[in-house]
N, C-alpha and C positions, 0 to 999 in steps of 0.2 A: 408967384408965379407962373403962370401960365402959356407955358409955349415949351415944345420938345424940340430938342435940335436936331438933324437928319445931314453925314454926309454923304454924298455920292463922290466917287472916285471912278476915273476912269478917262476916257479918248476921248471923239466926237460923236461917237454913242451915243453916250451919259451927256455932254455939252448940248444935244441935238441941234446938231449943223445943221441939219437944215431945214428943221422947225424954230419957231417963235421962241417957245420953250421944251426943255427935255422932259424923258420919263420923273427925274427926279423932282424939280418945279410939279405936275402934274402929280406926283404922288401926294406929296405936301397939300396941295390942294383938297385931293378928295379927303384924305387924314383928317383936314379940319372941318370939311362936313361930318364925315363920322364920328368922328371924337371933338366935335366942340370946343378947341382949343388950336392955337397956330401952330404953325408946323417952323422952324429957321432952317432953311435950306443953306448948306453952303457945298456946291458943286463944285468939286478942285477935278475939275478935268478940261485936257487943251488939248486939240485938233491935232494929229498926226501925231500925237504920244505914245510912246512904247512903252511898257513895265518900267524901266530902268528909269526914262522920264521920268514919271510919278515921282520914283523912290526919291530923286534927287525935290521935284517941289516941294514934296509933302516936308523933305529934309528943310526945308528955308521955310517953312509955314506953323511948321510944329507946334509954338507955342500959343501960336495965335487961335488956331485949332485948339488946343488945346482947353484952349480963357472959354471957349465959346460950350465946354461941357459936351458933347456928343452922346448924347443917347445911342445911337443907333449908325452904322454904318453899312453901304454898301460898295463892293469894288465888282468893276466889268472892266478890263483893260487885256486888250493882246493883240486886236483884230489888227494893227500897224505892227506888231513883231510877227505877225501870222505874211504880211506883205512885203516883209522888210527881208525874211525868212531868218530871224534870228533862231539861234541853236537850241534844242527845245532846253538843255540841261545851262543854260543863262538867262533864259526864259522862270524857271525853276528860283535861279538864285534871286532874281527881283522881284517876281513876286512875292517868296516867299518873308522878303524885309518889308515887302509893302504892308503885307499882310502885319508884322510883328510891329511893326507900324502905327497903324491902325487900332489896334490890340489895347496898346499903349496909351489910344484916349477914348479908345469909349467906355463909359458902364456897361457893368457887368458884361465882359465882351461881347454883345449886342450886331454881329459883325456879319452879313449876310456877300456869300462871293456866289456872284452871278455867271451862268458860262457865258465866252463870248458865241453869239448867234454865227448857225452856219450860216453861209452865202447859199440866196436860192439862186432854181436854174432862171441865167440869163441876167448876171449877176455882170456888173460894168468896169470895165480897165481901169487900173491896174489890179486890180482883184481877180480872180478865175474861180469857176465852179471846182476845180480840183484845190485846188488850199485849204478843201472842208477838212481834207486829213490830215491836213498840218493842224486845223484848229482841232481834232478830235484827239490827238496828240496833248494839245494846249492843256485843251479842256479835261482832260484823266490828269494830267497837272495840277491844275486847280483844286477837283475833287480829290487829289492827293494831300493836299497841303489840307484842305477841309476838316478831313479823317484825323488827320494830324495834329490840329489845334482845335478840333472839337468844335466847331463851330458851322451853319450852315449855308446849303448850299442851293440856287435857283436856279432854274432855267427857264428864259422867257418862252411860253409857246408863241412860237412869230408864224406867218404865211407870207406870200412873197407877197399880198395885195400892202404889207406892213411894212415895206420897204420905198423909200425914195429909187436908189439905182443900183441893191442887191444888197447894199452895208449899211449906208444908214437910213435911221428908220425917221417914217413920213406922219405927220398925224395921227393915222390911224395906228401906227405902229407903237407912236410915242404914248397914245392913249390905252391898248394895250397891253404895253407893256407897266403902265403904271399901275393899274386895275393887278394884274397879277402879281405887282409889288404890294400892293394895297392890300389885299389877301393875307397877305402870307405876314404881315406886318397884324393884324385886324388879331389876326389867329395867338397875337402874340399878347393882345391886349385881353384879350378873353369873348370876341366880338364872334 
């Protein structure tokens, strides 16, 4: 076997709703170039999904996903929870359940939690700039869970030019995020 499997879990940001490829597919391509092996990407993301939606989707696909023997997984979820005004304590329960499920199937707990990107100025409705306060609360929850489970945390460094509408990434944002995730994974590989 000359490939590794990477599972990306999330919502429209992970899916790449405004681009042809999402950051997971771009990351896999870059990893192939750097490591000279193929990467099987399983992108478990749905536009409009909240954390609890992905937990339930994951439950349906658990056996199939486990069969792929994933080496690494990323989770970037919560933007729709912010939009839908999900109670932070309920978000924490759902996010915690999702992390548990992902830890069950990944090798050596290779899970990377990715913080929810903040909205830049000029974000389009139905989102608004004030929602960044809620994103801060949710990102604190994600950080707590990363500490509790002793798993790693990443925050994409994005600028306004990387967004299509202030929420979804455009090609520049996809490439930027993929490059940051590539560097994160290459450090694991000693590169």
